[in-house]
C-alpha positions, 0 to 999 in steps of 0.5 A, a space after each residue: 656119492 657115498 655107497 649108500 647113496 649110490 645103492 639108493 639111486 640104483 634102487 630108485 632107478 629100478 623102481 622107475 623102470 617098474 613103474 614105466 612097465 606096461 603089462 596087461 593084467 598085471 593086477 598091480 604087480 609092477 606098482 607094488 614092486 616099484 613101491 617096495 623098491 622105493 622103500 628099499 631105496 629109502 632104507 638104503 639111503 639111511 644106512 651109514 657106509 660102514 653098516 654091515 649090509 653095505 659092507 657085505 655088498 662091497 665084499 660081494 663086488 657091488 662097488 667095483 674091485 676097489 670099492 669106490 665105483 657106483 653100485 652095480 650088482 652084476 647080472 645075477 643081482 640085477 635079475 634078483 632086483 628086477 624080479 623082486 616081488 617085495 618084502 622087507 628092505 633088508 631082505 633084498 639087500 641080504 639076498 643080493 650077495 647070495 644071488 651073486 655067490 650062487 652065480 659064481 
């Protein structure tokens, strides 16, 4: 699995988690967040592995120390993705390394 595919799979899994989340009076917040994560997953799936965003995620350690593991943004990245309200896909991908750096 390529880095882009691994990133997309992670984002799709997070979108499913948001869709499965049941909260009273969320006014569609979880559904909107899930759609935004699915949009980000589709965007990520189309990126080549040498795209600057993918390389930035790799440099931040999201693919393990050797850069060949499945995508894992670490606790701060997971928290960012979990709480992301939506926006442009590249904004999410750019925010992940910043969240990781702020946590270390």
